[in-house]
C-alpha positions as CSV (number, residue, x, y, z in Angstrom):
1,M,0.0,-14.2,19.6
2,I,3.6,-14.0,18.6
3,A,5.7,-16.8,20.1
4,D,8.9,-16.1,22.0
5,D,11.8,-16.5,19.6
6,R,14.5,-17.9,21.8
7,V,17.0,-18.5,19.0
8,H,17.7,-15.6,16.6
9,P,19.7,-15.7,13.4
10,P,22.8,-13.6,13.5
11,A,22.1,-9.9,13.2
12,R,22.5,-8.7,9.6
13,A,24.5,-5.5,9.9
14,W,25.1,-3.6,6.7
15,T,28.4,-1.8,7.4
16,A,27.9,0.7,4.6
17,L,24.8,2.0,6.3
18,H,26.5,2.6,9.6
19,T,29.8,4.0,8.3
20,P,29.1,5.6,5.0
21,T,32.0,5.9,2.6
22,W,32.3,8.9,0.2
23,L,30.8,6.7,-2.6
24,W,27.8,5.8,-0.4
25,R,27.4,9.5,0.4
26,L,27.6,10.4,-3.2
27,A,25.0,7.8,-4.2
28,L,22.6,9.1,-1.5
29,A,23.1,12.6,-2.6
30,A,22.4,11.6,-6.2
31,L,19.2,9.8,-5.2
32,A,18.0,12.8,-3.1
33,L,18.8,15.2,-6.0
34,L,16.9,13.0,-8.5
35,G,13.8,12.7,-6.3
36,A,13.9,16.4,-5.2
37,T,14.0,17.5,-8.9
38,Q,11.0,15.2,-9.7
39,L,9.1,16.5,-6.6
40,W,9.8,20.1,-7.5
41,W,8.4,19.6,-11.0
42,I,5.3,17.8,-9.6
43,L,4.6,20.6,-7.1
44,S,5.0,23.2,-9.8
45,Q,2.4,21.4,-12.1
46,S,-0.1,19.2,-10.2
47,P,-1.7,21.7,-7.9
48,W,-3.1,23.5,-10.9
49,V,-4.6,20.4,-12.6
50,W,-7.5,18.2,-11.8
51,H,-6.1,15.1,-10.0
52,D,-7.3,12.5,-7.6
53,F,-6.6,14.8,-4.6
54,T,-9.4,17.0,-5.8
55,Q,-12.1,14.6,-4.7
56,D,-10.8,14.6,-1.1
57,H,-10.3,18.4,-0.8
58,V,-13.7,19.2,-2.3
59,A,-15.4,16.5,-0.2
60,I,-14.0,17.8,3.1
61,R,-14.9,21.4,2.2
62,E,-18.4,20.4,1.3
63,A,-18.8,18.4,4.5
64,L,-17.6,21.4,6.7
65,G,-19.9,23.6,4.8
66,G,-22.9,21.5,5.8
67,R,-23.3,20.0,2.3
68,N,-23.4,16.4,1.1
69,P,-19.8,15.5,0.2
70,Y,-21.0,12.6,-2.0
71,L,-22.9,14.5,-4.6
72,P,-21.3,15.0,-8.0
73,Q,-18.4,17.5,-7.9
74,N,-18.6,18.6,-11.5
75,A,-19.4,22.3,-10.8
76,Q,-16.7,22.6,-8.1
77,I,-14.1,21.0,-10.4
78,A,-15.0,23.4,-13.2
79,E,-14.7,26.4,-10.8
80,L,-11.4,25.3,-9.3
81,F,-9.5,24.8,-12.6
82,N,-11.4,27.1,-14.8
83,I,-12.4,24.3,-17.2
84,A,-15.6,23.0,-18.7
85,A,-17.4,20.8,-16.2
86,P,-16.6,17.1,-16.7
87,K,-19.3,15.3,-18.7
88,G,-19.7,12.3,-16.5
89,P,-20.6,12.5,-12.8
90,A,-17.4,13.1,-10.7
91,Y,-17.9,11.7,-7.2
92,S,-15.6,11.2,-4.3
93,F,-15.0,7.5,-4.2
94,H,-13.2,7.4,-0.9
95,P,-15.2,6.3,2.2
96,P,-16.5,8.8,4.8
97,T,-13.7,7.6,7.2
98,T,-11.2,9.2,4.8
99,L,-12.7,12.7,5.5
100,V,-11.2,12.8,8.9
101,F,-7.6,12.8,7.6
102,F,-8.2,15.9,5.4
103,L,-9.6,18.1,8.2
104,P,-6.3,19.9,8.7
105,L,-6.2,20.8,5.0
106,A,-9.8,22.0,4.6
107,A,-9.0,25.7,5.4
108,L,-6.2,25.9,2.8
109,P,-6.7,27.0,-0.8
110,Y,-6.5,24.0,-3.1
111,P,-2.9,24.6,-4.4
112,A,-1.6,25.0,-0.9
113,A,-3.5,21.9,0.3
114,F,-2.1,19.8,-2.5
115,V,1.5,20.8,-1.7
116,A,0.8,20.2,2.0
117,W,-0.6,16.7,1.2
118,D,2.4,15.8,-1.0
119,L,4.7,16.8,1.9
120,V,2.7,14.4,4.1
121,N,3.3,11.8,1.4
122,L,7.0,12.5,1.5
123,A,7.1,12.2,5.3
124,S,5.1,9.0,5.1
125,L,7.5,7.6,2.6
126,W,10.4,8.5,4.8
127,A,8.7,6.7,7.7
128,I,8.4,3.5,5.5
129,V,12.1,3.6,4.7
130,Y,13.2,4.3,8.2
131,L,11.0,1.7,10.0
132,T,11.6,-1.0,7.4
133,A,15.4,-0.6,7.7
134,R,15.1,-0.8,11.5
135,C,13.0,-4.0,11.3
136,L,15.4,-5.7,8.9
137,A,18.4,-4.9,11.2
138,R,19.9,-2.6,8.6
139,P,19.2,0.7,10.3
140,L,19.4,4.0,8.4
141,E,19.9,7.3,10.1
142,P,17.1,9.8,9.5
143,L,18.9,11.9,6.9
144,P,20.0,8.9,4.7
145,S,16.4,7.6,5.1
146,L,15.1,10.9,3.7
147,A,17.6,10.6,0.8
148,V,16.3,7.1,-0.1
149,A,12.7,8.3,0.2
150,L,13.4,11.2,-2.1
151,G,15.0,8.8,-4.6
152,L,11.9,6.6,-4.5
153,V,9.8,9.6,-5.7
154,A,11.5,9.1,-9.1
155,V,10.2,5.5,-9.3
156,W,7.2,5.7,-11.6
157,P,4.4,4.0,-9.7
158,L,5.5,5.8,-6.5
159,R,5.8,9.1,-8.4
160,E,2.2,8.8,-9.4
161,N,1.1,9.1,-5.8
162,F,2.7,12.5,-5.7
163,V,1.4,13.5,-9.2
164,E,-2.2,12.5,-8.2
165,G,-2.0,13.5,-4.5
166,Q,-3.1,10.0,-3.7
167,I,-3.6,8.4,-0.2
168,N,-1.7,5.1,-0.8
169,I,1.6,6.1,0.8
170,P,-0.1,6.9,4.2
171,V,-2.0,3.6,3.9
172,A,1.3,1.8,3.4
173,T,2.8,3.7,6.3
174,G,0.0,2.6,8.6
175,L,0.7,-1.0,7.7
176,V,4.5,-0.6,8.2
177,A,3.8,1.0,11.6
178,Y,1.5,-1.9,12.4
179,W,4.2,-4.4,11.5
180,Y,6.8,-2.4,13.5
181,W,4.7,-2.4,16.7
182,L,3.6,-5.9,16.2
183,R,7.2,-7.1,16.2
184,D,7.6,-5.0,19.4
185,R,4.5,-6.6,21.0
186,R,2.8,-3.3,21.4
187,A,-0.7,-4.5,20.5
188,G,-2.4,-1.2,21.2
189,K,-0.3,0.9,18.9
190,A,-0.3,-1.8,16.3
191,G,-4.1,-2.0,16.4
192,L,-4.5,1.8,16.1
193,A,-2.0,1.9,13.2
194,L,-4.0,-0.8,11.4
195,A,-7.2,1.1,12.1
196,A,-5.8,4.2,10.5
197,A,-4.7,2.3,7.4
198,V,-8.1,0.6,6.9
199,A,-9.9,3.9,7.6
200,L,-7.9,5.5,4.8
201,K,-8.5,2.7,2.3
202,P,-10.3,-0.6,3.0
203,I,-7.7,-2.5,0.9
204,A,-5.7,-2.9,4.1
205,G,-8.5,-5.0,5.5
206,L,-6.7,-8.3,4.8
207,F,-4.4,-7.5,7.7
208,V,-7.5,-7.5,10.0
209,L,-8.2,-11.1,8.8
210,Y,-4.5,-11.9,9.4
211,A,-4.7,-10.6,13.0
212,A,-7.9,-12.7,13.6
213,W,-6.1,-15.8,12.2
214,R,-3.3,-15.1,14.6
215,R,-5.8,-14.6,17.5
216,E,-4.4,-11.1,18.3
217,W,-7.5,-10.2,20.2
218,R,-6.1,-7.2,22.1
219,L,-4.8,-5.8,18.8
220,L,-8.2,-6.3,17.2
221,L,-9.9,-4.7,20.1
222,F,-7.8,-1.5,19.6
223,A,-8.3,-1.7,15.9
224,A,-12.0,-2.0,16.3
225,A,-12.1,1.0,18.7
226,G,-10.0,3.0,16.3
227,L,-12.2,2.1,13.3
228,A,-15.3,2.9,15.3
229,L,-14.0,6.4,16.1
230,F,-13.0,7.0,12.5
231,G,-16.4,5.7,11.4
232,L,-18.3,7.9,13.8
233,L,-16.4,11.1,12.9
234,G,-16.7,10.3,9.2
235,A,-20.4,9.7,9.5
236,I,-20.8,13.0,11.4
237,L,-18.8,14.8,8.7
238,A,-20.7,13.2,5.8
239,G,-24.1,13.3,7.4
240,P,-26.8,10.7,6.9
241,D,-27.4,11.7,3.3
242,G,-23.7,11.5,2.5
243,V,-23.3,8.1,4.0
244,R,-26.3,6.8,2.1
245,D,-25.2,8.4,-1.2
246,Y,-21.7,6.9,-0.8
247,V,-23.0,3.4,-0.2
248,S,-25.8,3.6,-2.8
249,T,-24.3,5.7,-5.6
250,A,-20.7,7.0,-5.3
251,Y,-18.9,3.7,-4.6
252,P,-21.1,1.5,-6.8
253,T,-20.5,3.9,-9.7
254,H,-16.7,3.5,-9.2
255,A,-17.0,-0.3,-8.7
256,D,-19.0,-0.7,-11.9
257,L,-16.9,1.6,-14.1
258,W,-13.3,0.7,-13.5
259,P,-12.7,-3.1,-13.1
260,G,-12.5,-3.7,-16.8
261,Y,-10.2,-0.7,-17.5
262,P,-7.0,-2.0,-19.4
263,D,-4.6,-0.9,-16.6
264,N,-6.4,-2.6,-13.8
265,A,-4.1,-5.3,-12.6
266,S,-6.4,-7.2,-10.3
267,P,-7.9,-10.7,-10.9
268,E,-11.3,-9.1,-11.2
269,G,-10.0,-6.8,-13.9
270,F,-8.5,-9.8,-15.8
271,F,-11.8,-11.8,-15.6
272,T,-13.9,-8.7,-16.4
273,R,-12.0,-8.1,-19.6
274,L,-12.5,-11.7,-20.6
275,F,-16.2,-12.2,-19.7
276,G,-17.7,-8.8,-18.9
277,P,-19.5,-6.7,-18.1
278,D,-16.9,-4.2,-19.4
279,P,-18.0,-0.6,-20.3
280,W,-14.6,0.1,-21.9
281,K,-14.8,-2.5,-24.7
282,R,-16.5,-5.7,-25.7
283,P,-15.3,-8.6,-23.6
284,S,-13.6,-11.5,-25.4
285,F,-16.1,-14.1,-24.2
286,P,-19.2,-12.4,-22.9
287,T,-20.7,-14.6,-20.2
288,P,-22.9,-13.0,-17.5
289,G,-21.9,-13.7,-13.9
290,L,-18.8,-15.7,-14.8
291,A,-16.3,-12.9,-14.0
292,S,-17.7,-12.4,-10.5
293,A,-17.7,-16.1,-9.8
294,L,-14.1,-16.6,-11.0
295,T,-13.0,-13.5,-9.0
296,L,-14.5,-14.9,-5.8
297,V,-12.9,-18.3,-6.5
298,S,-9.5,-16.7,-7.1
299,W,-9.8,-14.8,-3.8
300,V,-10.7,-17.9,-1.9
301,V,-7.8,-19.8,-3.4
302,L,-5.3,-17.0,-2.8
303,V,-6.3,-16.5,0.8
304,G,-6.6,-20.2,1.4
305,L,-3.0,-20.9,0.2
306,L,-1.9,-18.0,2.4
307,C,-3.6,-19.4,5.5
308,A,-2.1,-22.8,4.8
309,A,1.4,-21.4,4.6
310,L,0.9,-19.3,7.7
311,G,-0.3,-22.3,9.7
312,R,-2.1,-22.1,13.1
313,R,1.0,-22.0,15.4
314,A,2.0,-18.7,16.7
315,P,5.0,-17.5,14.6
316,L,8.5,-17.1,15.9
317,H,9.7,-13.6,15.9
318,S,12.1,-14.4,13.1
319,R,9.2,-15.6,10.9
320,L,6.8,-12.7,11.5
321,D,8.5,-10.5,8.9
322,L,7.9,-13.1,6.2
323,E,4.3,-13.4,7.3
324,F,3.9,-9.7,6.9
325,A,5.5,-9.8,3.4
326,A,3.2,-12.7,2.3
327,V,0.0,-11.0,3.5
328,G,1.2,-7.7,1.9
329,A,1.8,-9.6,-1.4
330,A,-1.7,-11.1,-1.2
331,L,-3.3,-7.8,-0.3
332,L,-3.5,-6.4,-3.8
333,L,-4.6,-9.6,-5.4
334,V,-7.8,-9.6,-3.4
335,T,-8.5,-6.0,-4.2
336,P,-11.0,-5.3,-7.0
337,I,-9.1,-2.5,-8.6
338,I,-5.3,-2.1,-8.7
339,W,-3.7,1.0,-10.1
340,P,0.1,1.5,-10.3
341,H,0.1,3.9,-7.4
342,Y,-1.1,1.1,-5.2
343,Y,2.2,-0.7,-5.6
344,V,3.7,1.4,-2.8
345,V,2.1,-1.0,-0.3
346,L,4.6,-3.6,-1.6
347,L,7.7,-1.5,-0.6
348,A,8.2,-3.2,2.8
349,P,7.2,-6.7,1.7
350,L,9.7,-6.5,-1.2
351,A,12.4,-5.3,1.1
352,I,11.7,-8.2,3.4
353,L,11.7,-10.7,0.6
354,A,14.9,-9.3,-1.0
355,A,16.7,-9.4,2.4
356,R,15.6,-13.0,2.9
357,L,16.6,-14.2,-0.5
358,I,20.0,-12.6,-0.2
359,D,20.5,-14.2,3.2
360,V,19.7,-17.7,2.0
361,R,21.5,-17.0,-1.4
362,A,18.4,-17.9,-3.5
363,W,19.7,-16.0,-6.5
364,A,17.3,-17.4,-9.0
365,L,14.3,-16.3,-6.9
366,L,15.9,-13.0,-6.3
367,A,16.2,-12.5,-10.1
368,A,12.6,-13.4,-10.5
369,L,11.6,-10.9,-7.9
370,V,13.7,-8.2,-9.6
371,I,12.1,-8.9,-13.0
372,A,8.6,-8.7,-11.4
373,V,9.4,-5.4,-9.8
374,L,10.7,-4.0,-13.1
375,V,7.5,-5.1,-14.9
376,L,5.5,-3.2,-12.2
377,C,7.7,-0.1,-12.7
378,V,7.0,0.3,-16.4
379,P,6.1,4.0,-16.9
380,R,3.1,3.2,-19.1
381,N,2.1,6.8,-19.7
382,D,5.3,7.5,-21.6
383,L,6.7,4.2,-22.9
384,V,3.7,1.8,-23.5
385,P,0.1,2.3,-24.4
386,R,-2.7,1.6,-21.9
387,G,-3.3,-2.1,-21.3
388,M,-0.6,-3.3,-18.9
389,G,-3.1,-4.7,-16.4
390,N,-2.8,-8.3,-17.6
391,V,1.0,-8.3,-17.7
392,Q,1.3,-6.7,-14.3
393,L,-1.1,-9.1,-12.7
394,F,1.3,-11.9,-13.5
395,A,4.1,-9.9,-11.9
396,L,2.0,-9.5,-8.8
397,L,1.3,-13.3,-8.8
398,A,5.1,-13.9,-9.1
399,I,5.8,-11.8,-6.0
400,Y,3.0,-13.6,-4.1
401,A,4.5,-17.0,-5.2
402,V,8.0,-16.0,-4.0
403,A,6.5,-14.9,-0.7
404,L,4.6,-18.1,-0.2
405,H,7.7,-20.2,-1.1
406,Q,9.8,-18.4,1.5
407,L,7.1,-18.7,4.1
408,W,7.0,-22.5,3.6
409,R,10.8,-22.7,3.6
410,S,11.0,-20.6,6.8
411,L,9.3,-23.5,8.8
412,T,12.9,-24.9,9.0
413,P,14.2,-23.3,12.2
414,F,17.6,-21.5,12.3
415,P,20.2,-23.8,13.9
416,P,21.2,-22.8,17.4
417,P,24.5,-21.0,17.8
418,P,27.5,-23.2,18.5
419,S,28.2,-23.5,22.3
420,L,31.6,-22.5,23.5
421,G,33.8,-25.5,24.1
422,E,35.7,-26.2,27.3
423,G,38.6,-23.8,27.6
424,A,37.3,-21.5,24.9
425,V,37.9,-17.9,25.5
426,E,34.8,-15.7,25.6
């Protein structure tokens, strides 16, 4: 449970956000125009090309047609885009719980469904900006929040979510909503938001472990109920054969193929490229079983350090934000496969860390954080060849290290406000 925080640090109001000047308005307008231009180009191109969204749209249509959504989709892809069928088996790699979220789009033709989903992504990105600003006591009005969200579309890793029609922005929104309601002590809403995030993509599961570590039993009860509902609906949509094929074929195919890909920035990807088995190229030091063992050890160490920094005491309200940032920074590092479009889950944690480092004037750490973010934002499709996974892994580790450092430092409480002396005027 969250402890009562009797002593708060001074509110950190950002005057420019409350009373925009002409320069602030101009910057927001430029951001919105930049992002809107990018989004317009994406929506004029991506709905007509095979992207990640295809697996979800085909899967839900197959499910509603009474067919197994986890059989290869090669024939459907060839028909949708008038291309030759892909050579390798093209499965839906997202779990049955994901099917529930695409029900409203099932009746739409593919291009319209893609556009609708990208508008959902934009609304989700707006929610992340709006709620994060409120939590950090730097509130933005809805329209400026939308301008910032549009500007973020132009940031390459975030842009890839719109290009591919990916599900990571709604996942990040679920986590931010969980954080927002956890701060407000609304355990039921926080648990349901966490359930939605995990149902969309299991990478959010580390926050379930965090809630258990914090003994948020009511929150976990609501999360379990939400996940049970998503699981039941997903199983009904997929059918027994679909659930079996997802567990036995679709997901294992994905898990075996992609860890060693040069762009995978996870520890598992790093160790797989060193020791194998790697279907993309010969590993540097082929050693059966070593990559899996080192991956497991790395996860235990990363989570162990996180738990040590969290401690067992209930956090003061002023420390909860840093805990969310630290868990968010660790989240990707215990994920088997990390693509650039996953980095959107770091938006709120990075905002928390940046605000904290500015408040405590830790300029060297802030510079390190900025450099790490710049490394993550390299548009590798255009500027660099494939193979940024190893480099970006170290950038993710740097963000994790900064988060842990600030979590340890936050154990020092804020000093109480000075009392008014005798005769002082209130």
